[in-house]
mmJSON file of the N, C-alpha and C atoms, coordinates in Angstrom:
{"data_MODEL":{"atom_site":{
"group_PDB":["ATOM","ATOM","ATOM","ATOM","ATOM","ATOM","ATOM","ATOM","ATOM","ATOM","ATOM","ATOM","ATOM","ATOM","ATOM","ATOM","ATOM","ATOM","ATOM","ATOM","ATOM","ATOM","ATOM","ATOM","ATOM","ATOM","ATOM","ATOM","ATOM","ATOM","ATOM","ATOM","ATOM","ATOM","ATOM","ATOM","ATOM","ATOM","ATOM","ATOM","ATOM","ATOM","ATOM","ATOM","ATOM","ATOM","ATOM","ATOM","ATOM","ATOM","ATOM","ATOM","ATOM","ATOM","ATOM","ATOM","ATOM","ATOM","ATOM","ATOM","ATOM","ATOM","ATOM","ATOM","ATOM","ATOM","ATOM","ATOM","ATOM","ATOM","ATOM","ATOM","ATOM","ATOM","ATOM","ATOM","ATOM","ATOM","ATOM","ATOM","ATOM","ATOM","ATOM","ATOM","ATOM","ATOM","ATOM","ATOM","ATOM","ATOM","ATOM","ATOM","ATOM","ATOM","ATOM","ATOM","ATOM","ATOM","ATOM","ATOM","ATOM","ATOM","ATOM","ATOM","ATOM","ATOM","ATOM","ATOM","ATOM","ATOM","ATOM","ATOM","ATOM","ATOM","ATOM","ATOM","ATOM","ATOM","ATOM","ATOM","ATOM","ATOM","ATOM","ATOM","ATOM","ATOM","ATOM","ATOM","ATOM","ATOM","ATOM","ATOM","ATOM","ATOM","ATOM","ATOM","ATOM","ATOM","ATOM","ATOM","ATOM","ATOM","ATOM","ATOM","ATOM","ATOM","ATOM","ATOM","ATOM","ATOM","ATOM","ATOM","ATOM","ATOM","ATOM","ATOM","ATOM","ATOM","ATOM","ATOM","ATOM","ATOM","ATOM","ATOM","ATOM","ATOM","ATOM","ATOM","ATOM","ATOM","ATOM","ATOM","ATOM","ATOM","ATOM","ATOM","ATOM","ATOM","ATOM","ATOM","ATOM","ATOM","ATOM","ATOM","ATOM","ATOM","ATOM","ATOM","ATOM","ATOM","ATOM","ATOM","ATOM","ATOM","ATOM","ATOM","ATOM","ATOM","ATOM","ATOM","ATOM","ATOM","ATOM","ATOM","ATOM","ATOM","ATOM","ATOM","ATOM","ATOM","ATOM","ATOM","ATOM","ATOM","ATOM","ATOM","ATOM","ATOM","ATOM","ATOM","ATOM","ATOM","ATOM","ATOM","ATOM","ATOM","ATOM","ATOM","ATOM","ATOM","ATOM","ATOM","ATOM","ATOM","ATOM","ATOM","ATOM"],
"id":[1,2,3,4,5,6,7,8,9,10,11,12,13,14,15,16,17,18,19,20,21,22,23,24,25,26,27,28,29,30,31,32,33,34,35,36,37,38,39,40,41,42,43,44,45,46,47,48,49,50,51,52,53,54,55,56,57,58,59,60,61,62,63,64,65,66,67,68,69,70,71,72,73,74,75,76,77,78,79,80,81,82,83,84,85,86,87,88,89,90,91,92,93,94,95,96,97,98,99,100,101,102,103,104,105,106,107,108,109,110,111,112,113,114,115,116,117,118,119,120,121,122,123,124,125,126,127,128,129,130,131,132,133,134,135,136,137,138,139,140,141,142,143,144,145,146,147,148,149,150,151,152,153,154,155,156,157,158,159,160,161,162,163,164,165,166,167,168,169,170,171,172,173,174,175,176,177,178,179,180,181,182,183,184,185,186,187,188,189,190,191,192,193,194,195,196,197,198,199,200,201,202,203,204,205,206,207,208,209,210,211,212,213,214,215,216,217,218,219,220,221,222,223,224,225,226,227,228,229,230,231,232,233,234,235,236,237],
"type_symbol":["N","C","C","N","C","C","N","C","C","N","C","C","N","C","C","N","C","C","N","C","C","N","C","C","N","C","C","N","C","C","N","C","C","N","C","C","N","C","C","N","C","C","N","C","C","N","C","C","N","C","C","N","C","C","N","C","C","N","C","C","N","C","C","N","C","C","N","C","C","N","C","C","N","C","C","N","C","C","N","C","C","N","C","C","N","C","C","N","C","C","N","C","C","N","C","C","N","C","C","N","C","C","N","C","C","N","C","C","N","C","C","N","C","C","N","C","C","N","C","C","N","C","C","N","C","C","N","C","C","N","C","C","N","C","C","N","C","C","N","C","C","N","C","C","N","C","C","N","C","C","N","C","C","N","C","C","N","C","C","N","C","C","N","C","C","N","C","C","N","C","C","N","C","C","N","C","C","N","C","C","N","C","C","N","C","C","N","C","C","N","C","C","N","C","C","N","C","C","N","C","C","N","C","C","N","C","C","N","C","C","N","C","C","N","C","C","N","C","C","N","C","C","N","C","C","N","C","C","N","C","C","N","C","C","N","C","C"],
"label_atom_id":["N","CA","C","N","CA","C","N","CA","C","N","CA","C","N","CA","C","N","CA","C","N","CA","C","N","CA","C","N","CA","C","N","CA","C","N","CA","C","N","CA","C","N","CA","C","N","CA","C","N","CA","C","N","CA","C","N","CA","C","N","CA","C","N","CA","C","N","CA","C","N","CA","C","N","CA","C","N","CA","C","N","CA","C","N","CA","C","N","CA","C","N","CA","C","N","CA","C","N","CA","C","N","CA","C","N","CA","C","N","CA","C","N","CA","C","N","CA","C","N","CA","C","N","CA","C","N","CA","C","N","CA","C","N","CA","C","N","CA","C","N","CA","C","N","CA","C","N","CA","C","N","CA","C","N","CA","C","N","CA","C","N","CA","C","N","CA","C","N","CA","C","N","CA","C","N","CA","C","N","CA","C","N","CA","C","N","CA","C","N","CA","C","N","CA","C","N","CA","C","N","CA","C","N","CA","C","N","CA","C","N","CA","C","N","CA","C","N","CA","C","N","CA","C","N","CA","C","N","CA","C","N","CA","C","N","CA","C","N","CA","C","N","CA","C","N","CA","C","N","CA","C","N","CA","C","N","CA","C","N","CA","C","N","CA","C","N","CA","C","N","CA","C","N","CA","C"],
"label_alt_id":[null,null,null,null,null,null,null,null,null,null,null,null,null,null,null,null,null,null,null,null,null,null,null,null,null,null,null,null,null,null,null,null,null,null,null,null,null,null,null,null,null,null,null,null,null,null,null,null,null,null,null,null,null,null,null,null,null,null,null,null,null,null,null,null,null,null,null,null,null,null,null,null,null,null,null,null,null,null,null,null,null,null,null,null,null,null,null,null,null,null,null,null,null,null,null,null,null,null,null,null,null,null,null,null,null,null,null,null,null,null,null,null,null,null,null,null,null,null,null,null,null,null,null,null,null,null,null,null,null,null,null,null,null,null,null,null,null,null,null,null,null,null,null,null,null,null,null,null,null,null,null,null,null,null,null,null,null,null,null,null,null,null,null,null,null,null,null,null,null,null,null,null,null,null,null,null,null,null,null,null,null,null,null,null,null,null,null,null,null,null,null,null,null,null,null,null,null,null,null,null,null,null,null,null,null,null,null,null,null,null,null,null,null,null,null,null,null,null,null,null,null,null,null,null,null,null,null,null,null,null,null,null,null,null,null,null,null],
"label_comp_id":["MET","MET","MET","PRO","PRO","PRO","ASN","ASN","ASN","ILE","ILE","ILE","THR","THR","THR","LEU","LEU","LEU","SER","SER","SER","LEU","LEU","LEU","PRO","PRO","PRO","LYS","LYS","LYS","ASP","ASP","ASP","LEU","LEU","LEU","LYS","LYS","LYS","SER","SER","SER","ASN","ASN","ASN","MET","MET","MET","ASP","ASP","ASP","LYS","LYS","LYS","LEU","LEU","LEU","PRO","PRO","PRO","GLU","GLU","GLU","VAL","VAL","VAL","ASN","ASN","ASN","TRP","TRP","TRP","SER","SER","SER","GLU","GLU","GLU","ILE","ILE","ILE","THR","THR","THR","ARG","ARG","ARG","GLU","GLU","GLU","PHE","PHE","PHE","LEU","LEU","LEU","SER","SER","SER","GLU","GLU","GLU","LYS","LYS","LYS","VAL","VAL","VAL","LYS","LYS","LYS","ARG","ARG","ARG","LEU","LEU","LEU","VAL","VAL","VAL","LEU","LEU","LEU","LEU","LEU","LEU","LYS","LYS","LYS","LYS","LYS","LYS","LEU","LEU","LEU","ASP","ASP","ASP","LYS","LYS","LYS","MET","MET","MET","LEU","LEU","LEU","GLU","GLU","GLU","ASN","ASN","ASN","SER","SER","SER","GLU","GLU","GLU","LEU","LEU","LEU","THR","THR","THR","GLU","GLU","GLU","LYS","LYS","LYS","ASP","ASP","ASP","CYS","CYS","CYS","ILE","ILE","ILE","ARG","ARG","ARG","MET","MET","MET","GLY","GLY","GLY","ARG","ARG","ARG","GLU","GLU","GLU","ALA","ALA","ALA","LYS","LYS","LYS","LYS","LYS","LYS","SER","SER","SER","MET","MET","MET","HIS","HIS","HIS","ASP","ASP","ASP","LYS","LYS","LYS","PHE","PHE","PHE","LEU","LEU","LEU","LYS","LYS","LYS","LYS","LYS","LYS","VAL","VAL","VAL","ALA","ALA","ALA"],
"label_asym_id":["A","A","A","A","A","A","A","A","A","A","A","A","A","A","A","A","A","A","A","A","A","A","A","A","A","A","A","A","A","A","A","A","A","A","A","A","A","A","A","A","A","A","A","A","A","A","A","A","A","A","A","A","A","A","A","A","A","A","A","A","A","A","A","A","A","A","A","A","A","A","A","A","A","A","A","A","A","A","A","A","A","A","A","A","A","A","A","A","A","A","A","A","A","A","A","A","A","A","A","A","A","A","A","A","A","A","A","A","A","A","A","A","A","A","A","A","A","A","A","A","A","A","A","A","A","A","A","A","A","A","A","A","A","A","A","A","A","A","A","A","A","A","A","A","A","A","A","A","A","A","A","A","A","A","A","A","A","A","A","A","A","A","A","A","A","A","A","A","A","A","A","A","A","A","A","A","A","A","A","A","A","A","A","A","A","A","A","A","A","A","A","A","A","A","A","A","A","A","A","A","A","A","A","A","A","A","A","A","A","A","A","A","A","A","A","A","A","A","A","A","A","A","A","A","A","A","A","A","A","A","A","A","A","A","A","A","A"],
"label_entity_id":["1","1","1","1","1","1","1","1","1","1","1","1","1","1","1","1","1","1","1","1","1","1","1","1","1","1","1","1","1","1","1","1","1","1","1","1","1","1","1","1","1","1","1","1","1","1","1","1","1","1","1","1","1","1","1","1","1","1","1","1","1","1","1","1","1","1","1","1","1","1","1","1","1","1","1","1","1","1","1","1","1","1","1","1","1","1","1","1","1","1","1","1","1","1","1","1","1","1","1","1","1","1","1","1","1","1","1","1","1","1","1","1","1","1","1","1","1","1","1","1","1","1","1","1","1","1","1","1","1","1","1","1","1","1","1","1","1","1","1","1","1","1","1","1","1","1","1","1","1","1","1","1","1","1","1","1","1","1","1","1","1","1","1","1","1","1","1","1","1","1","1","1","1","1","1","1","1","1","1","1","1","1","1","1","1","1","1","1","1","1","1","1","1","1","1","1","1","1","1","1","1","1","1","1","1","1","1","1","1","1","1","1","1","1","1","1","1","1","1","1","1","1","1","1","1","1","1","1","1","1","1","1","1","1","1","1","1"],
"label_seq_id":[1,1,1,2,2,2,3,3,3,4,4,4,5,5,5,6,6,6,7,7,7,8,8,8,9,9,9,10,10,10,11,11,11,12,12,12,13,13,13,14,14,14,15,15,15,16,16,16,17,17,17,18,18,18,19,19,19,20,20,20,21,21,21,22,22,22,23,23,23,24,24,24,25,25,25,26,26,26,27,27,27,28,28,28,29,29,29,30,30,30,31,31,31,32,32,32,33,33,33,34,34,34,35,35,35,36,36,36,37,37,37,38,38,38,39,39,39,40,40,40,41,41,41,42,42,42,43,43,43,44,44,44,45,45,45,46,46,46,47,47,47,48,48,48,49,49,49,50,50,50,51,51,51,52,52,52,53,53,53,54,54,54,55,55,55,56,56,56,57,57,57,58,58,58,59,59,59,60,60,60,61,61,61,62,62,62,63,63,63,64,64,64,65,65,65,66,66,66,67,67,67,68,68,68,69,69,69,70,70,70,71,71,71,72,72,72,73,73,73,74,74,74,75,75,75,76,76,76,77,77,77,78,78,78,79,79,79],
"pdbx_PDB_ins_code":[null,null,null,null,null,null,null,null,null,null,null,null,null,null,null,null,null,null,null,null,null,null,null,null,null,null,null,null,null,null,null,null,null,null,null,null,null,null,null,null,null,null,null,null,null,null,null,null,null,null,null,null,null,null,null,null,null,null,null,null,null,null,null,null,null,null,null,null,null,null,null,null,null,null,null,null,null,null,null,null,null,null,null,null,null,null,null,null,null,null,null,null,null,null,null,null,null,null,null,null,null,null,null,null,null,null,null,null,null,null,null,null,null,null,null,null,null,null,null,null,null,null,null,null,null,null,null,null,null,null,null,null,null,null,null,null,null,null,null,null,null,null,null,null,null,null,null,null,null,null,null,null,null,null,null,null,null,null,null,null,null,null,null,null,null,null,null,null,null,null,null,null,null,null,null,null,null,null,null,null,null,null,null,null,null,null,null,null,null,null,null,null,null,null,null,null,null,null,null,null,null,null,null,null,null,null,null,null,null,null,null,null,null,null,null,null,null,null,null,null,null,null,null,null,null,null,null,null,null,null,null,null,null,null,null,null,null],
"Cartn_x":[20.771,19.768,20.4,19.709,20.257,20.356,21.269,21.436,20.948,20.494,20.154,20.867,21.055,21.69,20.679,20.59,19.663,20.431,19.891,20.433,19.525,20.124,19.367,19.845,18.95,19.402,20.381,21.349,22.378,21.783,20.758,20.183,19.492,18.864,18.241,19.3,20.359,21.448,22.077,22.246,22.818,21.932,20.638,19.715,19.698,19.79,19.842,21.108,22.215,23.483,23.441,22.54,22.392,21.602,21.131,20.34,20.972,22.169,22.884,22.203,21.302,20.625,19.538,19.175,18.106,18.679,18.025,18.421,17.705,18.345,17.723,17.466,18.308,18.093,16.795,16.572,15.351,14.111,14.187,13.054,12.74,13.757,13.566,12.998,13.507,13.004,11.511,11.127,9.72,8.846,9.327,8.564,8.34,9.427,9.318,8.42,8.514,7.673,6.196,5.838,4.446,3.993,4.849,4.51,4.236,5.082,4.902,3.604,3.324,2.078,0.866,0.876,-0.253,-0.398,0.722,0.67,0.18,0.61,0.143,-1.358,-1.817,-3.244,-4.04,-3.554,-4.243,-4.318,-3.247,-3.235,-4.285,-4.385,-5.391,-6.798,-7.008,-8.322,-8.68,-7.727,-7.968,-8.396,-7.722,-8.04,-9.451,-9.793,-11.115,-12.222,-11.931,-12.956,-12.955,-12.103,-11.982,-13.276,-14.141,-15.412,-16.594,-16.311,-17.361,-18.123,-19.408,-20.229,-20.392,-19.732,-19.794,-19.085,-19.663,-19.015,-18.127,-17.276,-16.435,-17.316,-18.406,-19.342,-19.937,-20.296,-20.818,-19.783,-18.547,-17.47,-17.241,-17.267,-17.072,-18.217,-19.447,-20.608,-20.498,-20.153,-20.026,-18.9,-17.805,-16.698,-17.113,-17.869,-18.348,-19.304,-20.179,-21.109,-20.352,-19.34,-18.542,-17.803,-17.247,-16.522,-17.463,-18.669,-19.638,-20.052,-20.269,-20.646,-19.556,-18.305,-17.185,-17.093,-17.31,-17.266,-18.358,-19.574,-20.69,-20.408,-19.857,-19.516,-18.466,-17.48,-16.435,-17.034,-17.927,-18.552,-19.37,-20.07,-20.834,-19.897,-18.758,-17.798,-17.191,-16.892,-16.232,-17.224,-18.504,-19.523,-19.877],
"Cartn_y":[1.22,0.705,-0.426,-1.564,-2.681,-2.352,-3.012,-2.851,-4.099,-3.908,-5.038,-4.836,-5.914,-5.856,-6.317,-5.577,-5.906,-6.242,-7.145,-7.435,-6.765,-6.004,-5.268,-5.634,-5.561,-5.728,-4.602,-4.908,-3.923,-2.658,-2.793,-1.602,-0.71,-1.297,-0.499,0.253,-0.434,0.207,1.319,1.091,2.106,3.349,3.148,4.287,5.005,4.258,4.878,5.72,5.227,5.949,7.274,7.383,8.628,9.679,9.308,10.212,10.323,10.893,10.922,11.776,12.663,13.533,12.797,11.612,10.85,10.024,10.107,9.32,7.966,7.013,5.718,4.952,5.147,4.47,4.934,6.239,6.786,6.342,6.382,5.95,4.478,3.661,2.232,1.999,2.731,2.622,2.955,4.069,4.486,3.452,2.967,1.969,0.709,0.203,-1.027,-0.83,0.331,0.619,0.58,1.234,1.241,-0.155,-0.878,-2.237,-3.136,-3.053,-3.87,-3.482,-2.178,-1.737,-2.32,-2.273,-2.793,-4.305,-5.011,-6.468,-6.871,-6.138,-6.411,-6.153,-5.049,-4.737,-5.819,-6.247,-7.305,-8.601,-8.894,-10.104,-9.996,-8.807,-8.591,-8.704,-8.111,-8.185,-9.622,-10.369,-11.783,-12.541,-12.251,-12.918,-12.546,-11.253,-10.795,-11.398,-11.606,-12.048,-13.55,-14.293,-15.712,-16.493,-16.015,-16.699,-15.955,-14.98,-14.175,-14.994,-14.705,-15.367,-14.511,-13.351,-12.495,-13.171,-13.024,-13.553,-12.465,-12.852,-11.866,-10.847,-11.318,-10.432,-9.4,-9.833,-8.917,-7.843,-8.263,-7.332,-6.313,-6.751,-5.837,-4.831,-5.304,-4.418,-3.384,-3.823,-2.901,-1.897,-2.35,-1.447,-0.379,-0.771,0.197,1.2,0.721,1.618,2.615,2.15,3.031,4.058,3.618,4.532,5.61,5.214,6.165,7.157,6.672,7.538,8.57,8.125,9.051,10.059,9.611,10.488,11.541,11.127,12.068,13.104,12.669,13.601,14.6,14.131,15.015,16.059,15.625,16.561,17.619,17.239,18.212,19.214,18.731,19.579,20.627,20.246,21.169,22.005,21.692,22.433,23.735],
"Cartn_z":[13.785,12.87,12.063,11.967,11.19,9.702,9.041,7.592,6.879,5.635,4.778,3.448,2.737,1.421,0.389,-0.705,-1.784,-3.045,-3.817,-5.145,-6.159,-7.06,-8.073,-9.464,-10.436,-11.818,-12.173,-13.015,-13.374,-13.965,-14.828,-15.455,-14.426,-13.422,-12.369,-11.58,-11.186,-10.437,-11.257,-12.541,-13.422,-13.453,-13.564,-13.573,-12.23,-11.153,-9.827,-9.678,-10.206,-10.122,-10.878,-11.829,-12.588,-11.809,-10.639,-9.803,-8.413,-8.327,-7.05,-5.977,-6.392,-5.428,-4.638,-5.091,-4.446,-3.292,-2.152,-0.986,-1.067,-1.72,-1.967,-0.682,0.308,1.593,2.236,2.225,2.821,2.048,0.727,-0.093,0.17,0.249,0.498,1.891,2.886,4.257,4.309,3.666,3.656,2.944,1.801,1.049,1.878,2.477,3.264,4.483,5.109,6.265,5.887,4.793,4.331,3.918,3.24,2.799,4.003,5.016,6.216,6.927,7.04,7.681,6.966,5.65,4.874,5.047,5.022,5.176,6.567,7.586,8.951,9.039,8.443,8.442,7.713,6.552,5.81,6.619,7.324,8.155,9.262,9.884,10.927,10.347,9.166,8.532,8.177,7.656,7.349,8.605,9.709,10.974,11.424,11.31,11.724,10.859,9.591,8.65,8.387,9.066,8.753,8.972,9.86,10.109,9.494,8.661,8.037,7.002,6.896,5.894,4.646,4.615,3.435,2.27,1.099,-0.1,-0.686,-1.609,-2.293,-3.012,-3.59,-4.291,-3.323,-2.108,-1.092,-0.754,-0.592,-0.231,-1.336,-2.577,-3.704,-3.755,-3.57,-3.583,-2.46,-1.263,-0.138,-0.375,-0.964,-1.282,-2.27,-3.278,-4.27,-3.634,-2.757,-2.076,-1.202,-0.501,0.351,-0.493,-1.613,-2.494,-3.036,-3.452,-3.986,-2.909,-1.704,-0.593,-0.312,-0.296,-0.068,-1.204,-2.43,-3.598,-3.496,-3.123,-2.986,-1.902,-0.764,0.319,-0.15,-0.897,-1.415,-2.347,-3.241,-4.18,-3.449,-2.381,-1.592,-0.929,-0.481,0.221,-0.712,-1.945,-2.875,-3.678,-3.583,-4.351,-3.679],
"occupancy":[1.0,1.0,1.0,1.0,1.0,1.0,1.0,1.0,1.0,1.0,1.0,1.0,1.0,1.0,1.0,1.0,1.0,1.0,1.0,1.0,1.0,1.0,1.0,1.0,1.0,1.0,1.0,1.0,1.0,1.0,1.0,1.0,1.0,1.0,1.0,1.0,1.0,1.0,1.0,1.0,1.0,1.0,1.0,1.0,1.0,1.0,1.0,1.0,1.0,1.0,1.0,1.0,1.0,1.0,1.0,1.0,1.0,1.0,1.0,1.0,1.0,1.0,1.0,1.0,1.0,1.0,1.0,1.0,1.0,1.0,1.0,1.0,1.0,1.0,1.0,1.0,1.0,1.0,1.0,1.0,1.0,1.0,1.0,1.0,1.0,1.0,1.0,1.0,1.0,1.0,1.0,1.0,1.0,1.0,1.0,1.0,1.0,1.0,1.0,1.0,1.0,1.0,1.0,1.0,1.0,1.0,1.0,1.0,1.0,1.0,1.0,1.0,1.0,1.0,1.0,1.0,1.0,1.0,1.0,1.0,1.0,1.0,1.0,1.0,1.0,1.0,1.0,1.0,1.0,1.0,1.0,1.0,1.0,1.0,1.0,1.0,1.0,1.0,1.0,1.0,1.0,1.0,1.0,1.0,1.0,1.0,1.0,1.0,1.0,1.0,1.0,1.0,1.0,1.0,1.0,1.0,1.0,1.0,1.0,1.0,1.0,1.0,1.0,1.0,1.0,1.0,1.0,1.0,1.0,1.0,1.0,1.0,1.0,1.0,1.0,1.0,1.0,1.0,1.0,1.0,1.0,1.0,1.0,1.0,1.0,1.0,1.0,1.0,1.0,1.0,1.0,1.0,1.0,1.0,1.0,1.0,1.0,1.0,1.0,1.0,1.0,1.0,1.0,1.0,1.0,1.0,1.0,1.0,1.0,1.0,1.0,1.0,1.0,1.0,1.0,1.0,1.0,1.0,1.0,1.0,1.0,1.0,1.0,1.0,1.0,1.0,1.0,1.0,1.0,1.0,1.0,1.0,1.0,1.0,1.0,1.0,1.0],
"B_iso_or_equiv":[0.0,0.0,0.0,0.0,0.0,0.0,0.0,0.0,0.0,0.0,0.0,0.0,0.0,0.0,0.0,0.0,0.0,0.0,0.0,0.0,0.0,0.0,0.0,0.0,0.0,0.0,0.0,0.0,0.0,0.0,0.0,0.0,0.0,0.0,0.0,0.0,0.0,0.0,0.0,0.0,0.0,0.0,0.0,0.0,0.0,0.0,0.0,0.0,0.0,0.0,0.0,0.0,0.0,0.0,0.0,0.0,0.0,0.0,0.0,0.0,0.0,0.0,0.0,0.0,0.0,0.0,0.0,0.0,0.0,0.0,0.0,0.0,0.0,0.0,0.0,0.0,0.0,0.0,0.0,0.0,0.0,0.0,0.0,0.0,0.0,0.0,0.0,0.0,0.0,0.0,0.0,0.0,0.0,0.0,0.0,0.0,0.0,0.0,0.0,0.0,0.0,0.0,0.0,0.0,0.0,0.0,0.0,0.0,0.0,0.0,0.0,0.0,0.0,0.0,0.0,0.0,0.0,0.0,0.0,0.0,0.0,0.0,0.0,0.0,0.0,0.0,0.0,0.0,0.0,0.0,0.0,0.0,0.0,0.0,0.0,0.0,0.0,0.0,0.0,0.0,0.0,0.0,0.0,0.0,0.0,0.0,0.0,0.0,0.0,0.0,0.0,0.0,0.0,0.0,0.0,0.0,0.0,0.0,0.0,0.0,0.0,0.0,0.0,0.0,0.0,0.0,0.0,0.0,0.0,0.0,0.0,0.0,0.0,0.0,0.0,0.0,0.0,0.0,0.0,0.0,0.0,0.0,0.0,0.0,0.0,0.0,0.0,0.0,0.0,0.0,0.0,0.0,0.0,0.0,0.0,0.0,0.0,0.0,0.0,0.0,0.0,0.0,0.0,0.0,0.0,0.0,0.0,0.0,0.0,0.0,0.0,0.0,0.0,0.0,0.0,0.0,0.0,0.0,0.0,0.0,0.0,0.0,0.0,0.0,0.0,0.0,0.0,0.0,0.0,0.0,0.0,0.0,0.0,0.0,0.0,0.0,0.0],
"pdbx_formal_charge":[null,null,null,null,null,null,null,null,null,null,null,null,null,null,null,null,null,null,null,null,null,null,null,null,null,null,null,null,null,null,null,null,null,null,null,null,null,null,null,null,null,null,null,null,null,null,null,null,null,null,null,null,null,null,null,null,null,null,null,null,null,null,null,null,null,null,null,null,null,null,null,null,null,null,null,null,null,null,null,null,null,null,null,null,null,null,null,null,null,null,null,null,null,null,null,null,null,null,null,null,null,null,null,null,null,null,null,null,null,null,null,null,null,null,null,null,null,null,null,null,null,null,null,null,null,null,null,null,null,null,null,null,null,null,null,null,null,null,null,null,null,null,null,null,null,null,null,null,null,null,null,null,null,null,null,null,null,null,null,null,null,null,null,null,null,null,null,null,null,null,null,null,null,null,null,null,null,null,null,null,null,null,null,null,null,null,null,null,null,null,null,null,null,null,null,null,null,null,null,null,null,null,null,null,null,null,null,null,null,null,null,null,null,null,null,null,null,null,null,null,null,null,null,null,null,null,null,null,null,null,null,null,null,null,null,null,null],
"auth_seq_id":[1,1,1,2,2,2,3,3,3,4,4,4,5,5,5,6,6,6,7,7,7,8,8,8,9,9,9,10,10,10,11,11,11,12,12,12,13,13,13,14,14,14,15,15,15,16,16,16,17,17,17,18,18,18,19,19,19,20,20,20,21,21,21,22,22,22,23,23,23,24,24,24,25,25,25,26,26,26,27,27,27,28,28,28,29,29,29,30,30,30,31,31,31,32,32,32,33,33,33,34,34,34,35,35,35,36,36,36,37,37,37,38,38,38,39,39,39,40,40,40,41,41,41,42,42,42,43,43,43,44,44,44,45,45,45,46,46,46,47,47,47,48,48,48,49,49,49,50,50,50,51,51,51,52,52,52,53,53,53,54,54,54,55,55,55,56,56,56,57,57,57,58,58,58,59,59,59,60,60,60,61,61,61,62,62,62,63,63,63,64,64,64,65,65,65,66,66,66,67,67,67,68,68,68,69,69,69,70,70,70,71,71,71,72,72,72,73,73,73,74,74,74,75,75,75,76,76,76,77,77,77,78,78,78,79,79,79],
"auth_comp_id":["MET","MET","MET","PRO","PRO","PRO","ASN","ASN","ASN","ILE","ILE","ILE","THR","THR","THR","LEU","LEU","LEU","SER","SER","SER","LEU","LEU","LEU","PRO","PRO","PRO","LYS","LYS","LYS","ASP","ASP","ASP","LEU","LEU","LEU","LYS","LYS","LYS","SER","SER","SER","ASN","ASN","ASN","MET","MET","MET","ASP","ASP","ASP","LYS","LYS","LYS","LEU","LEU","LEU","PRO","PRO","PRO","GLU","GLU","GLU","VAL","VAL","VAL","ASN","ASN","ASN","TRP","TRP","TRP","SER","SER","SER","GLU","GLU","GLU","ILE","ILE","ILE","THR","THR","THR","ARG","ARG","ARG","GLU","GLU","GLU","PHE","PHE","PHE","LEU","LEU","LEU","SER","SER","SER","GLU","GLU","GLU","LYS","LYS","LYS","VAL","VAL","VAL","LYS","LYS","LYS","ARG","ARG","ARG","LEU","LEU","LEU","VAL","VAL","VAL","LEU","LEU","LEU","LEU","LEU","LEU","LYS","LYS","LYS","LYS","LYS","LYS","LEU","LEU","LEU","ASP","ASP","ASP","LYS","LYS","LYS","MET","MET","MET","LEU","LEU","LEU","GLU","GLU","GLU","ASN","ASN","ASN","SER","SER","SER","GLU","GLU","GLU","LEU","LEU","LEU","THR","THR","THR","GLU","GLU","GLU","LYS","LYS","LYS","ASP","ASP","ASP","CYS","CYS","CYS","ILE","ILE","ILE","ARG","ARG","ARG","MET","MET","MET","GLY","GLY","GLY","ARG","ARG","ARG","GLU","GLU","GLU","ALA","ALA","ALA","LYS","LYS","LYS","LYS","LYS","LYS","SER","SER","SER","MET","MET","MET","HIS","HIS","HIS","ASP","ASP","ASP","LYS","LYS","LYS","PHE","PHE","PHE","LEU","LEU","LEU","LYS","LYS","LYS","LYS","LYS","LYS","VAL","VAL","VAL","ALA","ALA","ALA"],
"auth_asym_id":["A","A","A","A","A","A","A","A","A","A","A","A","A","A","A","A","A","A","A","A","A","A","A","A","A","A","A","A","A","A","A","A","A","A","A","A","A","A","A","A","A","A","A","A","A","A","A","A","A","A","A","A","A","A","A","A","A","A","A","A","A","A","A","A","A","A","A","A","A","A","A","A","A","A","A","A","A","A","A","A","A","A","A","A","A","A","A","A","A","A","A","A","A","A","A","A","A","A","A","A","A","A","A","A","A","A","A","A","A","A","A","A","A","A","A","A","A","A","A","A","A","A","A","A","A","A","A","A","A","A","A","A","A","A","A","A","A","A","A","A","A","A","A","A","A","A","A","A","A","A","A","A","A","A","A","A","A","A","A","A","A","A","A","A","A","A","A","A","A","A","A","A","A","A","A","A","A","A","A","A","A","A","A","A","A","A","A","A","A","A","A","A","A","A","A","A","A","A","A","A","A","A","A","A","A","A","A","A","A","A","A","A","A","A","A","A","A","A","A","A","A","A","A","A","A","A","A","A","A","A","A","A","A","A","A","A","A"],
"auth_atom_id":["N","CA","C","N","CA","C","N","CA","C","N","CA","C","N","CA","C","N","CA","C","N","CA","C","N","CA","C","N","CA","C","N","CA","C","N","CA","C","N","CA","C","N","CA","C","N","CA","C","N","CA","C","N","CA","C","N","CA","C","N","CA","C","N","CA","C","N","CA","C","N","CA","C","N","CA","C","N","CA","C","N","CA","C","N","CA","C","N","CA","C","N","CA","C","N","CA","C","N","CA","C","N","CA","C","N","CA","C","N","CA","C","N","CA","C","N","CA","C","N","CA","C","N","CA","C","N","CA","C","N","CA","C","N","CA","C","N","CA","C","N","CA","C","N","CA","C","N","CA","C","N","CA","C","N","CA","C","N","CA","C","N","CA","C","N","CA","C","N","CA","C","N","CA","C","N","CA","C","N","CA","C","N","CA","C","N","CA","C","N","CA","C","N","CA","C","N","CA","C","N","CA","C","N","CA","C","N","CA","C","N","CA","C","N","CA","C","N","CA","C","N","CA","C","N","CA","C","N","CA","C","N","CA","C","N","CA","C","N","CA","C","N","CA","C","N","CA","C","N","CA","C","N","CA","C","N","CA","C","N","CA","C","N","CA","C","N","CA","C","N","CA","C","N","CA","C"],
"pdbx_PDB_model_num":[1,1,1,1,1,1,1,1,1,1,1,1,1,1,1,1,1,1,1,1,1,1,1,1,1,1,1,1,1,1,1,1,1,1,1,1,1,1,1,1,1,1,1,1,1,1,1,1,1,1,1,1,1,1,1,1,1,1,1,1,1,1,1,1,1,1,1,1,1,1,1,1,1,1,1,1,1,1,1,1,1,1,1,1,1,1,1,1,1,1,1,1,1,1,1,1,1,1,1,1,1,1,1,1,1,1,1,1,1,1,1,1,1,1,1,1,1,1,1,1,1,1,1,1,1,1,1,1,1,1,1,1,1,1,1,1,1,1,1,1,1,1,1,1,1,1,1,1,1,1,1,1,1,1,1,1,1,1,1,1,1,1,1,1,1,1,1,1,1,1,1,1,1,1,1,1,1,1,1,1,1,1,1,1,1,1,1,1,1,1,1,1,1,1,1,1,1,1,1,1,1,1,1,1,1,1,1,1,1,1,1,1,1,1,1,1,1,1,1,1,1,1,1,1,1,1,1,1,1,1,1,1,1,1,1,1,1]
}}}
């Protein structure tokens, strides 16, 4: 597995050193993996939507409707 080197502020490194039980390599690997997945997905979505006629306002409205629908389904499930 390739290695990378990071530069950290001294106070952050000092605080990390106070937590020797934490596997910082694993946490960093997981964080970077998730970040890359999200960025790749966003890039794909941008490509898919580049010719879309939806406005930002339309997207926000649809997002709110989807969120409300999911919330309502969850409430029915737990009721």
